[in-house]
N, C-alpha and C positions, 0 to 999 in steps of 0.2 A: 506388162502391167500386172501388178499384184494388188488385189483388193482385200482389205482386212475389214470384216464386218463383225463387230463385237460390242462389248459393254465396257464397264469401268476397268476391267482387267486388261483391256487393250487400248484404252484411251488415256493411259498414264494418269489415272486419277490420283490426286494428292501429291504428285511429283512433277518435276519439269518434263515437258514433252520430249526433250532431248534424251532423257534417261529411260524412257519407256522402251519396252521390248520391240515395238514396231519400228521405232527410230533405229534401234540397235540392229534390227534386221536389215534395214536399208544400208547401213554402214557395212555390214558383213557381206551383203550382195556385191557392193562396190569393191571391197577388198579381195573378193574371190572371183572377180571378173564376170559376174552375172549382171547384165545391164538391164535391170528391170526398174521401172518406176513403181514406187509403193504409194498407194492411196489408202489412208486410214479413215474409214467411215464409222468408226466405233463411237458410241455415245454412252456416257455413264447413265446407268439406269435402264438401258435398252432391254426390251423383251423381244422374244422371237416374233411376235405379232407386229410390233412396231418396225422391226428390221425388214420385214417383207416390203413395207412401203418405202424403205430406204434403198434396198438392193434392186428392186424391180426396175426403176428408171436408171439406176447407175450402170447396169449391165450393158445396155446398148450405148450408153455414153462413153464408158471407159474401155469396153471390149477387153476385159482382163484375160490373161492366160491362166492365172491362178486366182482362186478365191479362198481365203481362210475364214472359216465360220467359227467364231468363238462366242456362242450364245447359249442361253438356257438357265444360267445361274439365277437371274432375276425372276424368271418364271417359277423356278423351284422355291426360292425364298418367299415368293408371294402366294405359293400354293396354287398356282394356275394348273388347270386340268392337264395332265400329262399327255392325253390324246391330242389336245390342241397344240401343245408345245411340239409334239412329234410331227404333226401335220405341217406346222410352220417351218420346222427344220427341214423336212422333206422338200417343201416348196423351195426353200433357199438353196438347197443342194441340187435338186433336179433342174431348177430354172438356170442355175449357173452352168450346169453341164450342157443343157440344151443350147446355151449361148456359146458353147465351145470352150469353156473354162474347165480346168481341173480343179478339184475341190479338196481341201484339207479340213477335217472336222476336229475341233478341239473338245474333248470330253470334259465334263464337269461332274463334281460330286457335291452332295449336301452335307452339312454338319450332322453329327449323330443325333442331336436333339430333335431332328425332324422325324425320327422314328426309322427303324431299320427297313420296314416294308416300303414306305414311300421313297426313302433314299435309295433303296435297291432298285425299285422300278424306275426311278429317275435315271440312274446310271445305265440301266439296260436300254433305255431309249437310244442312246448314242451308239451302242454296239449294234442294235438292230438296224438303225439307219445306215451305218457304215457297211454292214453286210448286204443289205438290200440294194443300196445305191452304188455299191462297189467303189467306195472312196476310202482313202486312208484315214485312220482315227488315232489321235493322241489319246490314250485311255483316260488319263487324268492330267490336265494341263498344269495343275498346281502341285504335282507330286514333288516332294522334297522341300516345298515352300510353306504350304498351309499349316503344316504341323510344327513349324519352327518359328516361334514368336519373334526371334531376331530378324526374320525376313518379312515380317508383317508390320503394317502401320498400326497406330494405336487402336483403331477400330477392330483389329484382328480379322478384318474381311479383305482388305486390299493389300497386295504385296508392296513392299517399299522399293526404293531405288536399288538397293543391294540385291534384291531378288530378280530384277529384270533380266540380267544375263542368264540366270538359271532357267527362266521361262523360255528364253530364246533357244538355249541348248536343249531343252526338252522337246520342242517342236521341230528343231532343225533336221534331225534324221528322217523325219516323215515328210518334210517339205522339200529337201534337197533333190530327191528323185523326181519331183514334179517340175524342176527347173530345167531350162534348156540353155546350154552354153552359148557364149557370145559367138556370133557369126553364123548361127543356124538359120537366121532369117525368119524365125517364128514370130507371129504377131505377139505383141506385148513387150518386146524388147524396146528399151528407150535409153537415151543418153544417161550415163551414170550421174548420180547426184540429184536426180529429179524426184524429190520426195514431197508428198502432199499429205497434209493431215487436215481432215475436216471433223476431227473428234470434238465433241462438245460435252462439257460437264453440266449436268442438271442438278438442281437442289436435291 
C-alpha cells in the first residue's frame, strides 16, 4: 500500500484524474511488477494542519508500506507560521514511520514575490525535516515545470496534464528504493490494478 497525502498538486486539480501523476504512478508500478495499491488522500487546498486530521486515522486503516507527503505549498501561500508548518510536517512524517511506513517527502518552493527571506526559510524546513527524520527528500517537486508556462495551467499555479509525467519522473528515483519487489511478502503489496483515489477538489 502506498498512501499519497497532498494538495492540489497531487489531486489532479484542473485535469482528469487519469492524467494526474498519482494515477500515472499506479500504472508505472503495474508495468514494472510492483504490486502496490495506491490510495490518494490528496485534497485541493489542503494545509499541513488539515492533513494531520486526514492521515492520523488513515494510517491504522490502510497500514501503508510507503507514505508520500506532498504538502506545505498552501501553508506558504497563506503565510502560515513556518514553525507550525514544520511541526505538522514532522508529525505526518514521524507518525507514518511509527506505524511502520517508509516516507518520501516532496519539497516545495514559493514564488519570488514572497520575498527571499521567507521563501528561503520555507525551503529550509523540508531539508531540516528530511535530515532530522532520516527520510528521502525530493528537493523541489516542480523542478523543470513551474518555470515553463507551457506546462502550467492558466492560473500559473497548477501543472497541466503535459507536466504530470515530468512530476512522476522527478519523484521516481527517490521512491523506487523504498519499494519492495513482488514476492517479498512485505505488507502493503496488493493485487495489481487496485487504485483508489479519495482526492477532493475544494473551491
